[in-house]
C-alpha positions in Angstrom: 41.6 45.8 17.9 38.1 44.5 18.4 35.8 46.4 20.7 34.2 44.8 23.8 30.9 44.0 22.1 32.8 42.1 19.4 34.9 40.3 22.0 31.8 39.4 24.0 30.1 38.0 20.9 33.1 35.8 20.1 33.1 34.4 23.7 29.4 33.6 23.5 29.8 31.3 20.5 30.4 27.6 20.8 33.0 27.5 18.0 35.5 29.9 16.5 36.9 30.3 12.9 40.5 29.3 12.4 41.5 33.0 12.0 39.9 33.8 15.4 41.8 30.9 17.0 45.0 32.1 15.4 44.5 35.6 16.7 43.6 34.4 20.2 47.0 32.5 20.5 49.0 35.0 18.3 49.8 32.2 15.8 49.6 32.0 12.0 46.5 30.3 10.6 48.7 27.7 8.9 49.8 26.6 12.4 46.2 26.1 13.5 45.4 24.2 10.3 48.5 21.9 10.9 47.2 21.1 14.4 43.8 20.3 13.0 45.2 18.1 10.2 47.4 16.2 12.7 44.3 15.5 14.8 45.7 17.4 17.8 43.0 20.1 17.6 39.4 18.9 16.8 37.5 20.9 14.2 34.5 20.6 11.9 33.4 22.2 8.7 30.3 24.3 8.1 30.0 24.9 4.4 33.4 26.2 3.4 34.4 27.4 6.8 36.4 25.3 9.4 35.4 25.9 13.0 37.1 24.9 16.2 34.8 24.1 19.2 35.5 26.2 22.3 35.8 23.0 24.4 38.5 21.7 22.0 40.6 24.9 22.8 40.3 24.3 26.5 41.3 20.6 26.1 44.2 21.6 23.8 45.5 24.1 26.3 45.4 21.5 29.1 47.2 18.9 26.9 49.9 21.5 26.0 50.4 22.5 29.6 50.7 18.8 30.7 53.1 18.1 27.9 55.5 20.8 29.1 57.2 20.3 32.5 57.2 23.7 34.2 60.3 24.4 36.2 60.2 27.4 38.5 63.4 29.1 39.6 64.1 32.3 41.5 66.0 34.9 39.5 69.0 35.7 41.7 69.3 39.3 40.5 65.7 40.3 41.2 64.4 37.6 43.5 61.4 37.3 41.1 60.2 33.8 40.1 61.3 32.8 36.7 59.3 30.1 34.9 61.0 28.0 32.3 59.3 25.4 30.2 61.3 22.3 29.8 60.5 19.9 26.9 59.1 16.6 27.9 
């Protein structure tokens, strides 16, 4: 697990490596590369390294949230709210 100094350094950058994006979302790197290849996630290349701008991650999250209709129901057993994503 990265220490706080490492986490702060990552947050201060304007773009992340594909592996860093994958770790952030608990996904495989191949999933991130697929999103880049499809055009759903903007990225650029510096030398041999692909980078994803921080702003692109924020936009990607908003798009993903807007694509899913969130339905909130109350769990009858506990009374706690239960959130279910319903495909658009």
